[in-house]
C-alpha positions as CSV (number, residue, x, y, z in Angstrom):
1,M,-3.2,26.4,-25.5
2,P,-3.5,28.7,-22.4
3,E,-6.1,31.3,-21.9
4,S,-4.6,34.8,-22.5
5,T,-4.6,37.0,-19.4
6,S,-2.6,39.8,-18.1
7,S,-1.9,38.2,-14.8
8,P,1.8,37.9,-13.8
9,L,3.4,34.5,-14.1
10,T,6.0,34.0,-11.3
11,N,5.6,30.4,-10.3
12,C,4.5,27.6,-12.6
13,G,3.7,24.2,-11.3
14,Y,4.2,20.9,-13.1
15,A,3.3,17.3,-12.3
16,C,5.3,15.1,-14.7
17,K,9.1,14.4,-15.0
18,Y,8.7,14.8,-18.8
19,T,7.6,18.4,-18.4
20,P,10.2,20.8,-20.0
21,S,10.5,22.8,-16.7
22,A,13.8,24.5,-17.9
23,L,11.7,26.4,-20.5
24,F,9.9,28.1,-17.6
25,A,13.3,29.5,-16.5
26,G,14.0,30.7,-20.0
27,C,11.0,33.0,-19.7
28,G,11.8,34.1,-16.1
29,V,9.4,31.8,-14.4
30,N,10.1,29.6,-11.4
31,A,9.3,25.9,-11.9
32,V,7.5,24.3,-8.9
33,R,7.4,20.6,-8.7
34,E,3.8,20.3,-7.4
35,V,3.0,17.6,-4.8
36,C,-0.3,19.0,-3.6
37,E,-0.9,16.9,-0.5
38,T,-4.4,17.4,1.0
39,S,-6.8,15.7,3.4
40,D,-9.9,17.4,2.0
41,T,-10.7,16.8,-1.7
42,S,-14.3,18.2,-1.4
43,P,-13.5,21.3,-3.6
44,A,-12.6,19.0,-6.5
45,D,-15.7,16.8,-6.1
46,A,-17.9,19.4,-7.7
47,A,-15.5,19.9,-10.6
48,L,-14.3,16.4,-11.4
49,H,-15.8,12.9,-11.6
50,P,-15.9,11.2,-8.2
51,N,-14.0,8.2,-9.4
52,L,-10.9,10.0,-10.5
53,C,-7.7,9.3,-8.6
54,G,-6.8,11.1,-5.4
55,Y,-3.8,12.8,-7.0
56,A,-5.9,14.5,-9.7
57,K,-8.4,15.7,-7.0
58,A,-5.6,17.0,-4.8
59,L,-4.0,18.8,-7.8
60,A,-7.4,20.3,-8.8
61,C,-8.0,21.5,-5.2
62,S,-4.6,23.3,-5.3
63,G,-5.5,24.9,-8.6
64,L,-9.0,25.9,-7.5
65,G,-7.6,27.4,-4.4
66,G,-5.4,29.7,-6.3
67,A,-2.1,28.0,-5.5
68,F,-0.7,28.6,-9.0
69,D,0.2,31.5,-11.3
70,G,0.5,28.8,-13.9
71,L,0.3,25.1,-14.3
72,V,1.7,22.9,-17.1
73,L,0.4,19.3,-17.3
74,T,0.9,16.5,-19.7
75,N,-1.9,14.4,-21.2
76,C,-0.5,11.2,-19.7
77,C,-3.9,10.1,-18.4
78,D,-7.6,10.9,-18.5
79,S,-7.5,12.1,-14.9
80,L,-4.9,14.9,-15.6
81,R,-6.7,15.8,-18.9
82,R,-10.0,16.2,-17.0
83,C,-8.1,18.2,-14.2
84,A,-6.7,20.5,-16.8
85,D,-10.1,21.0,-18.4
86,A,-11.7,21.8,-15.1
87,L,-9.1,24.3,-14.1
88,R,-9.2,26.0,-17.4
89,R,-13.0,26.3,-17.1
90,S,-12.7,27.7,-13.6
91,G,-10.3,30.4,-14.6
92,S,-8.5,29.9,-11.2
93,V,-5.1,29.2,-12.9
94,P,-4.1,32.2,-15.1
95,F,-1.7,30.2,-17.3
96,M,-3.1,26.7,-17.8
97,Y,-1.3,24.6,-20.4
98,L,-1.6,20.9,-21.5
99,I,1.2,19.3,-23.4
100,D,0.6,16.3,-25.8
101,L,3.2,13.8,-24.6
102,P,4.4,11.0,-26.9
103,R,4.5,7.5,-25.6
104,C,7.9,6.5,-27.0
105,A,11.4,8.0,-27.8
106,D,11.9,7.2,-31.4
107,E,12.8,9.9,-34.0
108,C,9.3,10.7,-34.9
109,A,8.3,11.1,-31.2
110,V,11.3,13.3,-30.6
111,D,10.3,15.6,-33.5
112,L,6.7,15.7,-32.3
113,Y,7.7,16.6,-28.8
114,A,10.1,19.2,-29.9
115,A,7.3,20.9,-31.8
116,Q,5.2,20.8,-28.6
117,L,8.1,22.4,-26.7
118,R,8.4,25.2,-29.2
119,K,4.6,25.9,-28.9
120,L,4.9,26.1,-25.1
121,T,7.9,28.4,-25.4
122,R,5.9,30.8,-27.6
123,A,2.9,30.6,-25.2
124,L,5.2,31.5,-22.3
125,E,6.7,34.4,-24.2
126,E,3.3,35.7,-25.0
127,H,1.9,35.4,-21.5
128,T,5.0,36.9,-19.7
129,G,5.9,39.4,-22.3
130,R,9.5,38.3,-22.0
131,P,11.7,36.9,-24.8
132,F,13.1,33.4,-24.3
133,D,16.6,33.5,-22.6
134,L,18.6,30.5,-23.8
135,A,21.3,30.8,-21.1
136,A,18.7,30.8,-18.3
137,A,17.1,27.7,-19.7
138,V,20.4,25.9,-20.0
139,A,21.3,26.8,-16.5
140,A,18.0,25.4,-15.2
141,V,18.4,21.9,-16.7
142,G,18.7,19.6,-13.8
143,E,21.2,16.7,-13.7
144,R,20.1,13.4,-12.4
145,P,22.3,12.5,-9.4
146,A,24.1,9.2,-9.6
147,P,22.5,6.6,-7.3
148,A,24.6,5.4,-4.3
149,P,26.2,2.0,-5.0
150,G,25.1,-1.1,-3.1
151,P,21.8,-2.7,-2.1
152,Y,18.7,-0.6,-2.5
153,L,14.9,-0.7,-2.3
154,A,13.1,0.4,-5.5
155,V,9.8,2.2,-5.5
156,V,8.0,1.9,-8.8
157,G,4.7,3.0,-10.3
158,A,2.7,6.1,-9.4
159,R,4.1,9.2,-7.9
160,L,4.7,9.2,-4.1
161,E,3.3,11.8,-1.8
162,P,6.1,13.1,0.4
163,S,4.7,11.7,3.6
164,L,4.6,8.2,2.1
165,R,8.1,8.5,0.7
166,A,9.3,9.6,4.2
167,A,7.6,6.6,5.8
168,I,9.3,4.2,3.4
169,E,12.7,5.8,3.8
170,S,12.4,5.8,7.6
171,H,11.7,2.1,7.7
172,S,14.1,0.9,5.0
173,P,17.5,-0.4,6.2
174,V,18.9,0.3,2.7
175,P,18.7,3.4,0.4
176,V,15.4,3.9,-1.4
177,R,15.4,4.8,-5.2
178,D,12.3,6.6,-6.4
179,L,11.6,5.1,-9.8
180,T,8.0,6.3,-10.0
181,C,6.6,8.6,-12.6
182,M,8.0,11.6,-10.8
183,G,11.2,9.9,-9.6
184,A,14.7,9.8,-11.2
185,E,14.1,13.2,-12.7
186,G,17.0,14.9,-14.5
187,V,18.5,15.0,-18.0
188,G,21.7,17.2,-17.8
189,P,24.4,18.1,-18.5
190,V,23.6,20.1,-21.7
191,P,26.1,19.4,-24.5
192,D,27.9,22.2,-26.2
193,E,26.0,21.8,-29.5
194,A,22.7,22.3,-27.7
195,R,23.8,25.6,-26.3
196,Q,24.2,27.2,-29.8
197,S,20.6,28.2,-30.4
198,T,17.1,27.9,-29.0
199,D,16.1,25.5,-31.8
200,A,19.1,23.3,-31.1
201,F,18.5,23.3,-27.4
202,I,14.8,22.4,-27.7
203,G,15.7,19.5,-30.1
204,W,18.2,18.1,-27.7
205,Y,15.9,18.8,-24.7
206,A,13.0,16.9,-26.2
207,R,15.2,13.9,-26.8
208,A,16.7,14.0,-23.4
209,L,13.3,14.3,-21.6
210,L,11.9,11.3,-23.5
211,S,15.1,9.3,-22.8
212,Q,14.6,9.4,-19.0
213,E,13.9,6.2,-17.2
214,S,10.5,5.4,-18.6
215,C,7.3,5.6,-16.6
216,T,4.5,3.1,-16.8
217,R,2.8,5.0,-19.6
218,M,5.7,4.9,-22.0
219,T,6.1,2.0,-24.4
220,A,9.7,1.3,-23.6
221,G,10.2,-1.9,-21.4
222,N,13.9,-2.2,-21.1
223,D,14.0,-0.2,-17.9
224,R,11.9,-2.8,-16.1
225,R,14.1,-5.7,-17.4
226,R,17.3,-3.9,-16.3
227,L,15.7,-3.3,-12.9
228,A,14.8,-7.0,-12.5
229,L,18.3,-8.1,-13.4
230,D,20.1,-5.6,-11.1
231,P,22.0,-7.6,-8.5
232,D,21.8,-4.7,-6.0
233,L,18.0,-4.8,-6.0
234,T,16.8,-6.1,-2.7
235,G,13.0,-5.5,-2.9
236,V,10.3,-3.6,-4.8
237,I,7.4,-1.5,-3.6
238,Y,4.9,-0.9,-6.4
239,H,2.8,2.1,-5.7
240,G,-0.6,2.6,-7.4
241,L,-3.5,5.0,-7.0
242,K,-7.1,4.0,-6.3
243,F,-9.4,4.3,-9.3
244,C,-6.4,3.9,-11.7
245,D,-6.0,0.5,-13.3
246,F,-3.2,1.7,-15.5
247,Y,-0.6,0.2,-13.3
248,S,-2.0,-3.3,-13.0
249,Y,-0.4,-4.7,-16.1
250,D,3.0,-3.1,-15.4
251,Y,2.9,-4.6,-11.8
252,Q,2.1,-8.1,-13.0
253,T,4.9,-7.9,-15.6
254,L,7.4,-6.7,-13.1
255,A,6.3,-9.2,-10.5
256,S,6.9,-12.0,-13.0
257,Q,10.4,-10.8,-13.7
258,V,11.9,-10.0,-10.3
259,T,13.2,-12.6,-7.9
260,V,13.2,-10.3,-4.9
261,P,10.3,-9.6,-2.6
262,I,7.7,-7.2,-4.1
263,T,4.6,-5.7,-2.7
264,R,1.9,-3.5,-4.1
265,L,0.7,-0.4,-2.3
266,E,-2.5,1.3,-3.4
267,T,-3.3,4.7,-1.8
268,D,-5.8,7.4,-2.4
269,W,-3.2,10.3,-1.9
270,T,-4.5,10.9,1.6
271,S,-3.3,9.8,5.0
272,Q,-6.6,8.0,5.9
273,D,-5.2,4.5,5.1
274,S,-1.8,5.1,6.6
275,G,-2.2,2.1,9.1
276,Q,-2.5,-0.5,6.4
277,T,0.1,1.2,4.2
278,L,2.6,1.1,7.0
279,T,1.9,-2.5,7.7
280,R,2.6,-3.3,4.0
281,I,5.8,-1.4,4.1
282,E,7.1,-2.9,7.3
283,A,6.1,-6.5,6.2
284,L,8.0,-6.2,3.0
285,I,11.1,-4.9,4.8
286,E,10.9,-7.6,7.4
287,G,10.8,-10.1,4.5
288,L,14.0,-8.7,3.1
289,G,15.9,-10.1,6.1
290,L,17.9,-6.9,6.5
291,T,16.5,-5.6,9.7
292,A,18.8,-5.7,12.7
293,R,17.9,-8.4,15.2
294,P,19.5,-9.2,18.6
295,A,21.9,-12.0,18.7
296,P,20.8,-15.2,20.5
297,A,21.6,-15.1,24.2
298,S,25.1,-16.4,25.2
299,D,25.5,-19.2,27.7
300,A,26.2,-16.7,30.4
301,E,23.1,-14.7,29.6
302,E,21.0,-17.9,29.5
303,A,22.3,-18.9,32.9
304,R,21.3,-15.5,34.3
305,M,17.9,-15.8,32.6
306,D,17.4,-19.2,34.4
307,N,18.5,-17.8,37.7
308,G,16.2,-14.8,37.3
309,R,13.4,-17.2,36.1
310,K,13.1,-15.2,32.9
311,C,12.0,-18.2,30.9
312,Y,8.8,-17.0,29.2
313,F,8.0,-15.1,26.0
314,A,4.9,-13.1,25.2
315,G,3.2,-11.9,22.0
316,I,0.6,-9.2,22.0
317,D,-1.7,-8.8,19.0
318,S,-3.5,-5.4,19.2
319,G,-6.2,-5.6,16.6
320,S,-9.2,-3.4,15.8
321,T,-11.7,-5.8,17.4
322,S,-9.8,-8.0,19.8
323,T,-6.5,-7.9,21.7
324,D,-4.9,-11.3,21.9
325,V,-2.0,-12.4,24.1
326,A,0.0,-15.6,23.9
327,I,2.7,-16.7,26.3
328,I,5.1,-19.6,25.6
329,D,8.0,-21.1,27.5
330,R,11.6,-21.8,26.4
331,D,10.4,-25.0,24.6
332,A,7.8,-23.0,22.6
333,T,5.0,-24.6,24.4
334,L,1.9,-22.4,24.7
335,V,1.2,-21.9,28.4
336,A,-1.4,-19.2,28.3
337,H,-3.6,-17.3,25.8
338,V,-6.2,-14.7,26.1
339,V,-8.6,-13.0,23.6
340,R,-10.1,-9.8,24.9
341,A,-12.3,-7.1,23.2
342,T,-10.1,-4.1,22.3
343,G,-12.7,-1.5,23.3
344,A,-12.2,2.2,23.2
345,R,-8.5,2.3,24.3
346,A,-6.1,-0.2,22.8
347,I,-3.5,0.3,25.5
348,D,-5.9,-0.5,28.3
349,S,-7.0,-3.6,26.5
350,A,-3.4,-4.7,25.9
351,E,-2.4,-4.3,29.5
352,A,-5.5,-6.1,30.8
353,A,-5.1,-9.0,28.3
354,L,-1.4,-9.4,29.3
355,S,-2.3,-9.3,33.0
356,D,-5.0,-12.0,32.4
357,A,-2.5,-14.1,30.5
358,L,0.2,-13.8,33.2
359,S,-2.4,-14.9,35.8
360,Q,-3.5,-17.8,33.6
361,A,0.2,-18.9,33.2
362,G,0.8,-18.4,36.9
363,I,3.8,-16.2,36.4
364,S,4.8,-12.6,37.0
365,K,5.7,-10.0,34.4
366,D,9.3,-10.1,35.6
367,E,9.5,-13.6,34.3
368,L,9.0,-12.5,30.7
369,A,12.3,-12.5,28.9
370,Y,11.1,-10.8,25.7
371,T,7.8,-9.4,24.4
372,V,6.8,-8.7,20.8
373,S,3.7,-6.7,19.9
374,T,1.9,-6.8,16.6
375,G,-1.3,-5.7,15.0
376,Y,-2.5,-2.3,14.0
377,G,-2.1,-1.0,17.5
378,R,1.5,-2.4,18.0
379,T,3.2,1.0,17.9
380,G,0.5,2.8,20.0
381,I,0.2,0.5,23.0
382,G,3.9,1.0,24.0
383,I,4.2,-2.5,25.4
384,G,7.0,-4.9,24.4
385,D,10.6,-5.0,23.4
386,A,9.9,-4.9,19.7
387,Q,7.1,-4.5,17.2
388,V,6.6,-6.8,14.2
389,T,3.9,-6.7,11.6
390,E,0.9,-9.1,11.7
391,I,2.0,-10.4,8.3
392,T,5.3,-11.8,9.7
393,C,3.7,-12.9,13.0
394,H,0.8,-14.8,11.3
395,A,3.3,-16.6,9.1
396,R,5.4,-17.6,12.0
397,G,2.5,-18.7,14.1
398,A,0.8,-20.6,11.2
399,H,4.0,-22.4,10.3
400,H,4.4,-23.5,13.9
401,L,0.8,-24.7,14.1
402,D,0.8,-26.4,10.7
403,P,4.2,-26.8,8.9
404,Q,2.4,-28.1,5.7
405,A,0.4,-24.8,5.3
406,R,1.4,-22.8,2.3
407,T,-1.3,-20.1,2.2
408,I,-2.7,-18.4,5.3
409,I,-6.2,-16.8,5.1
410,D,-6.7,-14.4,7.9
411,I,-10.0,-12.5,8.3
412,G,-10.3,-10.3,11.4
413,G,-12.6,-7.6,12.6
414,Q,-11.8,-5.0,10.0
415,D,-9.3,-6.5,7.6
416,S,-8.5,-9.6,5.7
417,K,-5.2,-11.0,4.5
418,A,-3.8,-13.7,2.3
419,I,-0.2,-14.8,2.9
420,R,1.7,-17.3,0.8
421,M,4.7,-19.0,2.5
422,D,7.5,-21.3,1.4
423,E,8.3,-24.6,3.1
424,E,10.4,-22.8,5.7
425,G,7.5,-20.6,6.7
426,A,9.0,-17.4,5.2
427,V,6.6,-15.0,3.6
428,V,6.7,-15.2,-0.2
429,S,3.9,-12.7,-1.0
430,F,0.9,-11.2,0.7
431,A,-2.2,-9.1,-0.1
432,M,-4.6,-7.2,2.2
433,N,-8.0,-5.7,1.7
434,D,-8.3,-1.9,1.4
435,K,-9.6,0.3,4.2
436,C,-13.2,-0.8,3.5
437,A,-14.3,-3.5,6.0
438,A,-16.5,-5.4,3.5
439,G,-16.1,-9.1,3.9
440,T,-14.6,-8.9,7.4
441,G,-15.9,-9.6,10.9
442,R,-17.5,-6.2,11.1
443,F,-19.5,-6.9,8.0
444,L,-20.8,-10.2,9.4
445,E,-21.7,-8.6,12.7
446,A,-23.7,-6.0,10.9
447,M,-25.6,-8.7,9.0
448,A,-26.2,-10.6,12.2
449,R,-27.9,-7.6,13.7
450,I,-30.2,-7.2,10.7
451,L,-31.2,-10.9,10.9
452,E,-31.6,-10.7,14.7
453,L,-29.0,-13.4,15.2
454,S,-26.1,-13.7,17.5
455,V,-22.7,-13.9,15.8
456,D,-22.4,-17.6,17.0
457,E,-25.9,-18.4,15.5
458,L,-24.9,-16.7,12.2
459,A,-21.6,-18.8,12.2
460,Q,-23.5,-22.1,12.2
461,M,-26.6,-21.3,10.3
462,G,-24.8,-21.0,6.9
463,T,-23.9,-24.7,6.8
464,D,-27.5,-25.9,6.3
465,W,-29.2,-24.1,3.4
466,D,-31.5,-24.9,0.5
467,E,-31.6,-22.0,-2.0
468,D,-28.3,-20.6,-3.4
469,I,-28.8,-16.8,-3.0
470,T,-26.3,-14.4,-4.5
471,L,-25.8,-11.0,-3.0
472,S,-24.9,-8.3,-5.6
473,T,-22.8,-6.1,-3.3
474,M,-20.2,-6.4,-0.5
475,C,-20.7,-2.9,0.8
476,T,-22.1,-3.1,4.3
477,V,-24.6,-0.3,3.8
478,F,-26.0,-1.6,0.5
479,A,-25.9,-5.2,1.7
480,E,-28.1,-4.3,4.6
481,S,-30.7,-3.0,2.2
482,E,-30.4,-6.1,0.1
483,V,-30.8,-8.4,3.2
484,V,-33.9,-6.4,4.3
485,S,-35.3,-6.9,0.8
486,L,-34.7,-10.7,1.0
487,I,-36.4,-10.8,4.4
488,A,-39.4,-9.1,2.8
489,Q,-39.5,-11.8,0.1
490,N,-39.8,-14.4,2.9
491,K,-36.4,-16.0,2.0
492,K,-35.2,-18.5,4.6
493,T,-32.7,-17.0,7.1
494,A,-30.3,-19.9,6.5
495,D,-30.3,-19.2,2.8
496,I,-29.6,-15.5,3.3
497,V,-26.8,-16.4,5.7
498,H,-25.3,-18.8,3.1
499,G,-25.5,-16.0,0.5
500,L,-23.6,-13.7,2.9
501,D,-21.0,-16.4,3.6
502,A,-20.5,-17.0,-0.2
503,S,-20.0,-13.3,-0.8
504,V,-17.3,-13.2,1.9
505,A,-15.7,-16.3,0.4
506,S,-15.7,-14.8,-3.1
507,K,-14.0,-11.6,-1.9
508,T,-11.4,-13.5,0.1
509,A,-10.7,-15.9,-2.8
510,G,-9.7,-12.8,-4.8
511,L,-7.0,-12.0,-2.3
512,V,-5.8,-15.6,-2.4
513,Q,-5.6,-15.4,-6.2
514,R,-3.5,-12.2,-6.0
515,V,-0.8,-14.0,-4.0
516,H,-1.0,-17.1,-6.2
517,G,-2.1,-19.1,-3.2
518,E,-1.9,-22.9,-3.2
519,P,-2.8,-25.7,-0.8
520,E,-2.5,-26.4,2.0
521,Y,-4.8,-23.5,3.2
522,L,-4.9,-22.5,6.8
523,M,-7.5,-20.0,8.1
524,T,-6.9,-17.8,11.1
525,G,-8.6,-14.8,12.7
526,G,-12.0,-14.5,14.4
527,V,-14.0,-15.3,11.2
528,A,-12.2,-18.7,11.0
529,Q,-14.7,-19.7,13.8
530,N,-17.6,-19.2,11.3
531,A,-18.2,-22.7,9.9
532,G,-20.3,-21.3,7.0
533,V,-17.6,-19.0,5.7
534,V,-15.0,-21.7,6.0
535,A,-17.1,-24.2,4.0
536,A,-18.0,-21.5,1.4
537,L,-14.3,-20.6,1.1
538,A,-13.3,-24.2,0.7
539,A,-15.8,-24.7,-2.1
540,K,-14.6,-21.5,-3.8
541,L,-11.0,-22.5,-3.7
542,G,-11.7,-26.2,-4.6
543,S,-9.6,-27.4,-1.6
544,P,-10.0,-28.0,2.1
545,V,-9.4,-25.1,4.4
546,R,-7.9,-26.1,7.7
547,V,-8.7,-24.2,10.9
548,P,-6.3,-24.5,13.9
549,P,-7.4,-24.6,17.5
550,D,-7.9,-21.0,18.8
551,P,-7.4,-19.4,15.4
552,Q,-7.7,-15.9,16.8
553,V,-4.4,-16.4,18.7
554,C,-2.3,-17.2,15.7
555,G,-0.8,-13.7,15.4
556,A,-0.1,-13.4,19.1
557,L,1.5,-16.9,19.0
558,G,3.7,-15.9,16.1
559,A,4.8,-12.8,18.0
560,A,5.7,-14.9,21.0
561,L,7.7,-17.3,18.9
562,I,9.5,-14.4,17.3
563,A,10.3,-13.1,20.8
564,R,11.7,-16.5,21.7
565,D,13.7,-16.6,18.5
566,R,15.3,-13.3,19.2
567,V,16.6,-14.6,22.6
568,V,17.4,-18.2,22.2
569,G,17.3,-18.7,18.4
570,Q,15.1,-20.9,16.4
């Protein structure tokens, strides 16, 4: 129940589609669907446990900052319950109310929820001093708009922050249906019998709210099966929140049912991991095969291309650590490749690497028929005719290098990826590490400095070891302390390096398991040149891990091949 105050109640926020927001209108209160985006959750850190999800923290920050006259939450999870408790203790929200939400829609659940709605109505009347207006409540019941017919991309799981939804919609070639816990909201129209009395309305309203398309926390599973069988479904983005494991089971169930591409996004309700999030979104959409692509060149266009000597194709992979360029000819033969440190300005590195590759190939920039850029810096460098995600480019390059490969393991400077392909080289599924650089090239570079080794020395030393040392953490900061402790214990450097390699292999194998990886395994990226990590990963997977020549160039090569495909076809 709320704390009684004399503060006016004009706007009342809510954070769940099962919230009876029409009851607010019945007491003359505006219902505000709260989204509470924030980049600074520090005000919530003192009031909430640090491992609560970013949404609960953002919501708490809004409440602590006095954003609400009132706030009505449901007890759908521990995070929101703790948020409600913290805001109630703070007194920053004059009307703070928590509803006990049933987990199903049977008769008993409907009766229990109707009782909850009646209690809320009395609390609103008491707080506002206004009697409940049935007509105003009926008028406020929202109707769920009918979805547009035809192909669509479904977003399922946890609520989307508006900026993330906008990013998905801006990149999707088909309509996006928000089927998250705050999507597909609406229960109207109100039938005549429910308009006769407040009691009749609340009974109907409770049933209608619980009959909405179920969120993950409801026990009904038919919605997921209907979704999986929908012939118009072209792909699924499953959104989860960091520090919330509630969605894992639902994701695994849905992933086993759908036959269309599906990818999982896990965000912390801030924009700090927008780069990786955007890569996941674009990679899924590229895999749908719905993005518009230029038609292969006509005979006349090819003749003009020959006359103009535009016979080459370039791929530029702008990564966090290195910028790689590959140039191929019309026959898909690699004629030049360059790996250059990215440095402080990605665009300068990309231009310099492309210039070096052109010089190596002995051609001019005018002889490039098409250029594709990839990597995290692909949109920022402003070079090329098109941008394609590193997921798609690595798959294209790996399939070209080794058509038998079915799982690509790519570990770069600050990220790692596992990509499963079919026999045609198309991406079946992929997984990426989160924004932490644990287990990547940066991690190994930091460990090399602690051990006073060069990166090359570290790469070879882990293949010849005696003692099997296990590191307890992958966090770079804590691992440094652990390595210092091992040095103080006079452990052999080679044994410590092997422990580091094994920890990287263990973390990477987890990504491989997430995509249901299978042999043959092909490893790309800068860490593929680390023989100790490759050996440890092969032991962890129980299968050989192949490494192509120049593994760092795989993404750039894939981009160049895609550039060629778009002009002359595969």
